[in-house]
N, C-alpha and C positions, 0 to 999 in steps of 0.2 A: 748631208742629208741624205737618210735611207728611208725605203719603206720595208717594212717587218712584216713578214706573212705571220699571224698568229690564229694559228684554228682556219675560221676562214672567212677573218675579219684582217684588215693592216692597218700599219698606223703609219701614218706621216711622222718624222722625227726632223725635226730643223731649230735653225737659230732665226732670231731677231734682233739685230743690234742696232737699237736707237735713241739715242742719249737724250732726245727730245720726248718720247714717250715716256721712258725710262722717268726721267723728270716730273713728267706729267703723273704720272700712276703716284709717283709718291707724294706730290703734293695731295693729289685727292685723297690717298688712303691718311694721311695725316691730318686732313681737314674732318674725316668723317671720324679720326680718332679722340681729337681735339673736343667736337662735338659729342663722344661718346656713341656716335652713330652705329653700331657694327653690333654682333653678336659672334661673340667666342662658342666655336665649334668643334674645337678639338682640345685634348688633356695638353698638345704640345704648343698651346699659346696663336693656334692660326684662328682666324677669325672673318668673318661674311660680311660685307659693307651692303647697305642697299644700293641697287640696282646703276651703273654709273653710267649718264646718260652725257657721254661727251665726245661729241663727234672726230674729232681728231684722233683720240684712242680706237672708236668703232671705227673710221677709216682704215685707218694703218690697221689693224689685224685683218679688216676684211679684204683690203688690198691683199695683204703674205697669205692669208688661208685661201683666196682665190689663186693666185700664181700658184701655191701648191699641190690646188687639185688639177689645176691645168696642169702640171708638169708630172705628176702621177697618176692621172688614170682618164682615160680616154672617154672623151663627152659627145655625147650624139649632135649636139650642135656645139659650135663653135662659141666659147666664152670671151667676151672681149672688156672685160671687168675693168672701168677707169676709175680713177680717184676725182670726186667729186669734191674736196676736202678744200676749204680756204685757206687753210692755213699751211706753213710749210713744214716737209718734211723732215 
């Protein structure tokens, strides 16, 4: 993980390895593809789904984003984000 300075903005680069998250995302993508609920937005086959409202996915990504922000930036107030997801990670 590294913070890279680009002009006056920085980008945080990291990796999230979570097999349960990976499986859940693929399940949802497969479901949207089967229901034809997607928009093709590129000539390379990329597509966009409707908003995904899965608390597990949102919680895992929020927790990782919060940790990265805490690790890489000085915050005026202490941030102790705690997961509220009832599913195992």
